[in-house]
C-alpha positions as CSV (number, residue, x, y, z in Angstrom):
1,X,-17.8,-10.6,15.7
2,X,-17.2,-7.5,13.5
3,X,-15.3,-5.1,15.7
4,X,-15.3,-2.3,13.0
5,X,-19.1,-2.3,12.4
6,X,-19.7,0.4,15.0
7,X,-16.7,2.4,13.9
8,X,-17.8,3.4,10.4
9,X,-15.6,6.5,10.4
10,X,-12.4,4.7,11.5
11,X,-9.5,4.6,9.1
12,X,-6.3,2.8,10.0
13,X,-3.0,3.3,8.1
14,X,0.1,1.5,9.2
15,X,3.6,1.6,7.7
16,X,5.8,-1.0,9.3
17,X,8.9,-1.7,7.2
18,X,10.5,-4.4,9.2
19,X,11.9,-2.1,11.8
20,X,9.6,-3.5,14.5
21,X,8.0,-6.4,12.6
22,X,9.6,-9.5,11.3
23,X,8.4,-8.8,7.7
24,X,7.8,-5.7,5.6
25,X,4.1,-5.2,5.9
26,X,4.0,-2.9,2.9
27,X,5.1,-5.8,0.7
28,X,2.5,-8.0,2.3
29,X,-0.1,-5.3,1.5
30,X,1.0,-4.9,-2.1
31,X,1.0,-8.7,-2.6
32,X,-2.4,-9.1,-1.1
33,X,-4.4,-6.3,-2.7
34,X,-2.1,-4.7,-5.3
35,X,-1.8,-5.4,-9.0
36,X,0.6,-8.5,-8.7
37,X,1.7,-8.5,-12.4
38,X,2.4,-4.8,-12.5
39,X,4.3,-4.9,-9.1
40,X,6.4,-7.9,-10.2
41,X,7.3,-6.2,-13.5
42,X,8.5,-3.1,-11.7
43,X,10.2,-4.9,-8.9
44,X,12.3,-6.6,-11.5
45,X,13.1,-3.2,-13.1
46,X,14.1,-1.9,-9.6
47,X,16.4,-4.9,-8.9
48,X,18.0,-4.5,-12.4
49,X,18.7,-0.8,-11.6
50,X,16.3,0.5,-14.3
51,X,14.1,2.5,-11.8
52,X,14.7,4.0,-8.3
53,X,13.0,3.1,-5.0
54,X,10.7,6.1,-5.1
55,X,9.3,5.1,-8.5
56,X,8.8,1.5,-7.3
57,X,7.0,2.7,-4.2
58,X,4.8,5.0,-6.2
59,X,3.8,2.2,-8.5
60,X,3.2,-0.3,-5.7
61,X,1.1,2.1,-3.7
62,X,-0.7,3.3,-6.8
63,X,-1.7,-0.3,-7.6
64,X,-3.7,-0.8,-4.4
65,X,-7.4,-0.8,-5.0
66,X,-9.0,1.4,-2.4
67,X,-12.7,1.8,-1.9
68,X,-14.1,5.2,-3.0
69,X,-15.0,5.9,0.7
70,X,-11.5,5.2,1.9
71,X,-9.9,7.1,-1.0
72,X,-12.0,10.2,-0.3
73,X,-11.2,10.1,3.4
74,X,-7.5,9.8,2.7
75,X,-7.5,12.6,0.2
76,X,-9.3,14.8,2.7
77,X,-6.7,14.2,5.4
78,X,-3.4,13.5,3.6
79,X,-1.6,15.6,1.1
80,X,-1.2,13.6,-2.1
């Protein structure tokens, strides 16, 4: 059963960083749909002190492939 088929205008954004979850869901998201090679390269730079956390986060979120529909909806509702 596809629960979202009747909710075509529904967008869900979650940001759980391990505060109430057992794992950082952002990392799971990046690993699942982000550019794995790029993320790994920049994680190593972060761990080596070559870049800061903000730069790492920008790269990780930027590597996520969003559909054009989702991207337009986000840009309409969230200041980027």
